[in-house]
C-alpha positions as CSV (number, residue, x, y, z in Angstrom):
1,M,-100.8,-57.0,35.2
2,K,-102.3,-58.6,32.1
3,P,-101.0,-57.4,28.7
4,S,-103.3,-55.2,26.7
5,I,-105.2,-56.9,23.9
6,F,-104.2,-54.0,21.6
7,Q,-100.4,-54.4,22.0
8,T,-97.8,-56.4,23.6
9,V,-94.8,-54.3,24.6
10,L,-91.6,-55.2,26.3
11,V,-89.3,-52.5,27.8
12,L,-85.7,-53.6,27.9
13,A,-84.2,-51.1,30.4
14,C,-80.8,-51.6,31.9
15,V,-80.7,-55.0,30.2
16,L,-79.9,-54.0,26.6
17,L,-78.8,-50.4,27.0
18,G,-77.8,-50.1,30.6
19,S,-74.1,-50.5,30.2
20,G,-73.2,-46.9,30.8
21,A,-73.1,-46.3,27.1
22,H,-75.2,-43.7,25.3
23,A,-75.7,-42.6,21.8
24,E,-73.1,-40.2,20.6
25,R,-74.0,-37.0,22.3
26,A,-72.4,-34.9,19.6
27,D,-74.6,-36.3,16.9
28,R,-77.6,-34.0,17.7
29,S,-75.5,-30.9,16.9
30,K,-73.8,-32.2,13.8
31,P,-75.1,-31.1,10.3
32,M,-77.3,-33.6,8.4
33,N,-75.6,-34.4,5.1
34,I,-77.9,-36.0,2.5
35,E,-77.3,-37.5,-1.0
36,S,-80.2,-38.4,-3.3
37,D,-81.3,-38.5,-6.9
38,S,-83.7,-35.6,-6.6
39,L,-84.8,-32.9,-4.0
40,R,-87.9,-30.9,-3.6
41,Y,-87.5,-28.0,-1.1
42,D,-90.3,-25.8,0.3
43,D,-88.8,-22.6,1.9
44,A,-92.0,-21.4,3.4
45,K,-92.6,-24.7,5.3
46,Q,-88.9,-25.4,5.8
47,T,-89.3,-28.9,4.5
48,S,-87.3,-31.0,2.1
49,V,-88.1,-34.2,0.3
50,F,-85.2,-36.3,-1.0
51,T,-86.0,-39.2,-3.3
52,G,-83.9,-42.0,-4.9
53,R,-81.1,-43.8,-3.3
54,V,-81.0,-41.6,-0.2
55,V,-78.0,-41.6,2.0
56,V,-77.9,-39.6,5.3
57,T,-74.9,-39.0,7.5
58,K,-75.1,-37.0,10.8
59,G,-72.1,-37.4,13.0
60,S,-71.9,-41.1,13.7
61,I,-75.4,-41.7,12.3
62,V,-75.9,-43.3,8.9
63,M,-79.3,-43.8,7.3
64,R,-80.3,-45.3,3.9
65,G,-83.6,-45.5,2.1
66,A,-85.7,-44.5,-0.9
67,Q,-87.3,-41.3,0.3
68,L,-86.5,-38.9,3.1
69,D,-88.8,-36.1,4.4
70,V,-86.9,-33.6,6.5
71,R,-88.1,-30.5,8.4
72,Q,-86.5,-28.2,10.9
73,D,-88.1,-26.1,13.7
74,T,-87.3,-22.6,14.7
75,A,-84.9,-23.9,17.4
76,G,-82.9,-25.8,14.8
77,N,-84.1,-29.3,15.8
78,Q,-84.2,-31.6,12.8
79,F,-86.9,-34.3,12.1
80,G,-86.8,-36.9,9.4
81,V,-89.0,-39.7,8.1
82,L,-87.1,-42.3,6.0
83,K,-89.1,-44.7,3.8
84,A,-87.9,-47.8,2.1
85,E,-88.5,-49.0,-1.4
86,P,-91.6,-51.3,-1.7
87,G,-90.6,-54.7,-0.3
88,K,-87.4,-53.5,1.2
89,L,-86.2,-52.0,4.5
90,A,-84.7,-48.6,5.4
91,F,-81.4,-48.7,7.3
92,F,-80.1,-46.9,10.5
93,R,-76.8,-47.1,12.3
94,Q,-75.3,-45.1,15.2
95,K,-72.3,-45.4,17.4
96,R,-72.7,-45.3,21.1
97,D,-70.5,-43.4,23.6
98,T,-68.4,-45.9,25.6
99,R,-65.8,-45.6,28.4
100,P,-62.2,-45.4,27.3
101,G,-60.6,-48.8,26.9
102,T,-64.0,-50.6,26.3
103,T,-65.2,-52.1,23.0
104,D,-67.0,-49.8,20.6
105,E,-70.8,-50.3,20.5
106,F,-73.2,-49.7,17.6
107,M,-76.9,-49.7,17.3
108,E,-78.2,-50.9,13.9
109,G,-81.8,-51.2,12.7
110,E,-84.1,-51.7,9.8
111,A,-87.8,-51.1,9.1
112,E,-90.1,-50.0,6.3
113,V,-90.3,-46.5,7.9
114,I,-87.7,-44.9,10.2
115,E,-88.6,-41.7,12.1
116,Y,-85.8,-39.6,13.5
117,D,-86.7,-36.9,16.2
118,G,-83.7,-34.6,16.9
119,K,-85.5,-32.7,19.6
120,A,-86.6,-35.8,21.7
121,D,-83.5,-37.7,20.5
122,T,-85.5,-40.8,19.6
123,V,-85.6,-43.1,16.6
124,R,-88.8,-45.1,15.8
125,F,-88.7,-48.2,13.5
126,L,-92.1,-48.9,12.0
127,Q,-93.3,-52.2,10.3
128,R,-91.0,-55.2,10.1
129,A,-88.7,-53.5,12.6
130,E,-85.4,-55.0,13.6
131,L,-82.8,-53.7,16.0
132,R,-79.3,-55.1,16.7
133,R,-76.5,-54.1,19.1
134,Y,-73.0,-54.8,18.1
135,L,-69.9,-54.9,20.3
136,G,-67.2,-54.0,17.7
137,T,-68.2,-56.3,14.8
138,T,-69.8,-59.0,17.0
139,L,-73.6,-59.2,17.1
140,N,-74.6,-59.1,20.8
141,D,-78.3,-58.4,21.0
142,E,-81.1,-58.6,18.5
143,M,-84.9,-58.1,18.5
144,T,-87.8,-57.8,16.1
145,G,-91.3,-56.3,16.4
146,V,-93.9,-54.1,14.6
147,V,-92.7,-50.9,16.3
148,I,-89.3,-50.4,18.0
149,V,-88.6,-47.1,19.8
150,Y,-84.9,-46.3,20.6
151,D,-84.6,-43.5,23.2
152,N,-81.1,-42.1,23.1
153,T,-81.5,-39.9,26.2
154,S,-82.9,-42.4,28.7
155,S,-81.3,-45.5,27.1
156,V,-84.7,-47.2,27.2
157,L,-85.8,-49.4,24.3
158,T,-89.4,-50.4,23.7
159,V,-90.6,-53.2,21.3
160,D,-94.3,-53.5,20.3
161,G,-95.4,-56.9,19.0
162,G,-98.4,-55.3,17.2
163,P,-102.2,-55.0,17.6
164,A,-104.3,-58.0,18.4
165,K,-106.1,-59.7,15.5
166,A,-103.2,-58.7,13.2
167,R,-102.9,-62.4,12.1
168,P,-105.4,-64.6,10.4
169,D,-105.9,-66.6,13.6
170,G,-106.7,-63.4,15.6
171,T,-103.4,-63.3,17.6
172,A,-100.9,-60.5,17.8
173,P,-97.4,-60.8,16.3
174,R,-94.8,-61.8,18.9
175,V,-91.9,-59.7,20.1
176,R,-88.7,-61.7,19.7
177,A,-85.3,-60.9,21.4
178,I,-81.9,-62.5,21.8
179,L,-80.0,-61.0,24.7
180,T,-76.4,-61.9,25.4
181,P,-75.2,-61.7,29.1
182,R,-73.4,-58.4,29.7
183,V,-69.9,-58.0,31.0
184,D,-68.7,-54.7,32.5
185,E,-65.4,-54.3,30.7
186,G,-64.6,-51.2,32.8
187,R,-64.7,-53.0,36.2
188,P,-61.4,-54.3,37.4
189,G,-61.5,-58.1,37.7
190,A,-64.6,-58.5,35.6
191,A,-65.5,-62.0,34.8
192,A,-65.0,-63.3,31.3
193,P,-68.0,-63.4,29.0
194,V,-70.3,-66.4,29.5
195,P,-70.3,-68.7,26.5
196,A,-73.5,-68.8,24.5
197,A,-74.0,-72.5,25.4
198,A,-73.7,-71.9,29.1
199,S,-76.8,-71.3,31.2
200,A,-77.4,-67.8,32.5
201,P,-80.2,-66.1,34.4
202,A,-82.9,-64.8,32.1
203,P,-83.0,-61.0,31.7
204,V,-85.8,-59.2,33.6
205,L,-88.3,-57.7,31.2
206,R,-91.1,-55.5,32.4
207,R,-94.3,-54.7,30.5
208,S,-95.4,-51.3,29.5
209,A,-98.8,-50.0,28.3
210,T,-97.2,-47.3,26.2
211,V,-95.0,-47.1,23.1
212,G,-92.8,-44.0,22.8
213,G,-94.7,-42.2,25.5
214,Q,-98.1,-42.7,23.8
215,K,-101.0,-44.9,24.9
């Protein structure tokens, strides 16, 4: 199937997030704690706008930026849009559930705008998006794109290179990814990690015509 002229999307399923680890399940039910320089609250619309050195914690989630718009639906689901200062990037970090005895995993990302959807349990990174996976303190996987969608429930990650003609030469920005070969730490007798210099089979990437479930 030929890639769409409007977007180039790579879905990294079971390659990046298929280790049996998931985002911390308890994070969704944890309270959202926010610090900022100022707050504007609308009780009728159940919306809050935090501005100035915003810091958010929600369970293992940490977010930082210049402005945060938060709303909550009648079911208690929380939604947030975090924006960076001009010329800078907003920040997101979350711990992932792992099996006992295995190395802690963290997902860390940056973008001009970060959208958190507590109901769908997804995080969208928009414009100059970057996402990294750490094993402990070691960087393991890294990718960049125009739009990155991190789905905590399905453990599927989509990266959009951007629309065609986005560059002066009429080409679309390219998705870039660095993927380290995985080792199943929980499997008895698992082989040692393959050194970065050694050759390894390339991960299988499949194309998708959607980003975050939208055409």
